[in-house]
Backbone as ProteinMPNN parsed JSONL, in Angstrom:
{"seq_chain_A": "MNEGQVAEWLAKDGDEIKEGQPLYSLEADKSTNEVEAPASGKLRIVVQVGETYEVGTVLGYIE", "coords_chain_A": {"N_chain_A": [[-4.256, -14.152, 14.341], [-5.943, -11.112, 15.26], [-6.455, -9.222, 17.004], [-5.012, -7.719, 19.922], [-3.873, -7.098, 23.229], [-2.33, -4.59, 25.378], [-0.482, -5.822, 27.859], [1.031, -4.582, 29.812], [2.874, -1.58, 30.201], [6.449, -1.088, 29.936], [7.637, 1.017, 29.975], [7.398, 4.613, 30.823], [5.156, 7.106, 29.54], [6.636, 9.545, 27.766], [9.47, 9.01, 28.841], [12.682, 8.976, 28.104], [14.398, 6.505, 26.046], [16.263, 3.423, 24.914], [17.303, 2.106, 21.604], [16.378, -1.309, 21.446], [15.521, -1.78, 24.073], [13.073, -3.161, 26.232], [9.494, -2.291, 25.792], [7.113, -2.764, 25.657], [4.57, -5.501, 26.883], [2.671, -7.752, 25.283], [-0.285, -9.22, 24.926], [-1.978, -11.687, 23.505], [-3.93, -14.024, 21.771], [-3.785, -16.23, 24.121], [-1.219, -16.261, 24.386], [2.15, -13.982, 25.592], [4.039, -11.692, 25.12], [7.137, -9.786, 24.834], [8.135, -6.574, 23.703], [10.384, -4.776, 21.731], [11.954, -1.593, 21.633], [12.093, -0.115, 18.285], [13.573, 2.092, 17.84], [15.737, 4.857, 19.123], [14.813, 7.56, 21.633], [12.14, 9.645, 22.395], [9.255, 8.372, 24.454], [5.944, 8.068, 23.479], [2.912, 7.1, 24.504], [0.14, 5.536, 23.069], [-2.247, 3.738, 23.336], [-3.507, 2.282, 26.423], [-2.846, 0.09, 28.485], [-4.532, -3.016, 28.889], [-6.273, -2.108, 26.929], [-8.247, -3.031, 23.995], [-7.146, -3.885, 20.982], [-6.899, -3.663, 17.176], [-5.045, -5.32, 14.973], [-2.179, -3.878, 13.517], [-2.763, -1.214, 14.377], [-1.417, 1.802, 15.932], [0.63, 1.705, 18.924], [2.12, 3.006, 20.214], [4.774, 5.814, 19.998], [7.838, 6.821, 19.098], [9.608, 9.991, 19.519]], "CA_chain_A": [[-4.46, -12.877, 15.4], [-6.826, -10.493, 14.602], [-6.437, -7.81, 18.094], [-4.544, -8.261, 21.128], [-4.031, -6.391, 24.49], [-1.104, -4.327, 26.068], [-0.729, -6.32, 29.26], [2.141, -3.948, 30.527], [4.166, -0.703, 29.597], [7.895, -1.362, 30.582], [8.492, 2.493, 30.406], [6.2, 5.384, 30.887], [5.163, 8.26, 28.659], [7.848, 10.818, 28.108], [10.537, 8.34, 28.85], [13.464, 8.654, 27.086], [14.349, 5.025, 25.644], [16.987, 3.345, 23.527], [16.805, 0.816, 20.753], [16.59, -2.639, 22.064], [15.037, -1.553, 25.66], [11.813, -3.322, 26.331], [8.861, -1.192, 25.847], [5.779, -3.522, 26.473], [4.298, -6.862, 27.083], [1.415, -7.892, 24.435], [-1.144, -10.228, 24.983], [-2.758, -12.209, 22.259], [-4.305, -15.562, 21.441], [-3.125, -16.974, 25.173], [0.501, -15.868, 24.761], [2.454, -13.256, 26.013], [5.305, -11.415, 24.189], [7.401, -8.693, 24.988], [8.155, -5.807, 22.661], [11.611, -3.935, 22.075], [11.86, -0.187, 21.127], [12.811, -0.098, 17.344], [14.892, 3.244, 18.038], [15.903, 5.636, 20.569], [13.836, 8.948, 21.745], [11.092, 9.751, 23.62], [8.141, 7.291, 23.944], [4.825, 8.7, 23.782], [1.804, 6.187, 24.669], [-1.34, 5.912, 22.323], [-3.088, 2.372, 23.871], [-3.413, 1.847, 27.477], [-2.991, -1.125, 29.395], [-5.878, -3.184, 29.004], [-7.351, -1.794, 25.708], [-8.191, -3.962, 23.064], [-6.535, -3.107, 19.684], [-6.655, -4.38, 16.065], [-3.37, -5.611, 14.401], [-1.666, -2.484, 12.884], [-2.887, -0.249, 15.059], [-0.186, 2.53, 16.65], [0.337, 1.705, 20.53], [2.446, 4.474, 20.927], [5.671, 6.391, 19.137], [9.373, 7.542, 19.458], [9.82, 11.008, 18.934]], "C_chain_A": [[-5.034, -11.719, 14.827], [-6.631, -9.153, 15.768], [-5.49, -8.574, 19.028], [-4.762, -7.05, 22.307], [-2.432, -5.879, 24.86], [-1.181, -4.707, 27.263], [0.256, -5.207, 29.757], [2.916, -2.912, 29.899], [5.414, -1.048, 30.657], [8.616, -0.263, 30.746], [7.128, 3.503, 30.022], [6.194, 6.378, 29.519], [5.899, 9.266, 28.794], [9.287, 10.287, 28.401], [11.569, 8.308, 27.926], [14.099, 7.251, 26.994], [15.383, 4.922, 24.75], [16.501, 2.166, 23.012], [17.172, -0.233, 21.342], [15.789, -2.855, 23.486], [13.853, -2.01, 25.301], [10.943, -2.332, 26.365], [7.531, -1.69, 26.732], [5.393, -4.898, 26.559], [2.966, -7.013, 26.422], [0.974, -9.292, 24.619], [-1.792, -10.369, 23.927], [-2.593, -13.812, 22.172], [-3.217, -16.873, 22.524], [-1.704, -17.155, 25.229], [0.719, -14.374, 25.179], [4.073, -13.063, 25.78], [5.951, -10.023, 24.472], [8.18, -7.854, 23.837], [9.287, -4.998, 22.812], [11.287, -2.359, 21.326], [12.769, -0.377, 19.656], [13.842, 1.168, 17.414], [14.882, 3.83, 19.242], [15.006, 6.878, 20.657], [12.891, 8.895, 22.472], [9.662, 8.887, 23.395], [6.882, 8.355, 24.177], [3.468, 7.508, 23.445], [0.899, 6.588, 23.901], [-2.273, 5.123, 23.158], [-2.673, 2.173, 25.228], [-3.551, 0.559, 27.793], [-4.351, -1.614, 29.395], [-6.836, -3.134, 27.881], [-7.215, -2.738, 25.094], [-8.036, -3.514, 21.553], [-6.472, -3.932, 18.406], [-5.204, -4.155, 15.402], [-3.205, -4.249, 13.375], [-1.935, -1.262, 13.188], [-1.547, 0.504, 15.959], [-0.598, 2.299, 18.198], [1.181, 2.744, 20.968], [3.739, 4.602, 19.584], [6.852, 7.023, 19.667], [9.749, 8.776, 18.834], [11.398, 11.066, 18.731]], "O_chain_A": [[-4.515, -11.33, 13.78], [-6.681, -8.031, 15.265], [-5.234, -9.775, 18.942], [-5.68, -6.231, 22.257], [-1.465, -6.617, 24.673], [-1.935, -4.046, 27.977], [-0.397, -4.947, 30.767], [3.68, -3.286, 29.009], [5.318, -1.222, 31.872], [9.709, -0.169, 31.305], [6.195, 3.279, 29.252], [7.07, 6.376, 28.653], [5.903, 9.922, 29.835], [10.242, 11.043, 28.226], [11.41, 7.625, 26.915], [14.355, 6.798, 28.11], [15.642, 5.803, 23.931], [15.684, 1.387, 23.502], [18.301, -0.246, 21.831], [15.494, -3.973, 23.91], [13.339, -1.571, 24.272], [11.355, -1.317, 26.928], [7.069, -1.335, 27.817], [6.315, -5.58, 26.113], [2.045, -6.404, 26.967], [1.672, -10.299, 24.5], [-2.227, -9.394, 23.315], [-1.637, -14.559, 22.384], [-2.448, -17.777, 22.197], [-1.092, -17.971, 25.919], [-0.218, -13.576, 25.17], [5.008, -13.813, 26.061], [5.197, -9.063, 24.318], [8.856, -8.513, 23.047], [9.399, -4.426, 23.896], [10.366, -2.195, 20.526], [13.948, -0.721, 19.73], [14.969, 1.009, 16.945], [14.225, 3.485, 20.224], [14.436, 7.188, 19.611], [12.81, 7.978, 23.29], [9.105, 8.79, 22.301], [6.928, 9.3, 24.964], [3.153, 7.161, 22.306], [0.644, 7.79, 23.83], [-3.143, 5.772, 23.739], [-1.486, 1.88, 25.375], [-4.479, -0.079, 27.295], [-5.281, -0.909, 29.789], [-7.868, -3.796, 27.768], [-6.265, -3.486, 25.321], [-8.882, -2.779, 21.044], [-5.931, -5.026, 18.567], [-4.496, -3.15, 15.346], [-4.076, -3.793, 12.634], [-1.535, -0.292, 12.545], [-0.769, -0.212, 16.59], [-1.698, 2.557, 18.686], [0.975, 3.331, 22.031], [3.787, 3.894, 18.578], [6.79, 7.734, 20.67], [10.196, 8.742, 17.687], [11.911, 12.021, 18.148]]}, "name": "protein", "num_of_chains": 1, "seq": "MNEGQVAEWLAKDGDEIKEGQPLYSLEADKSTNEVEAPASGKLRIVVQVGETYEVGTVLGYIE"}
């Protein structure tokens, strides 16, 4: 896998989230995976739904 797309954000920019909470759905190579928050805090979204990104790109961060 070299690139992917955010299929759906399951939280909004600025939302308070908890570690383990589902954050977004990732589409890559004909599969969709749900990604959980690695920590608790305020979500800041960088990559919007439908944007293609390369592996290693910051999609969002938690403050």
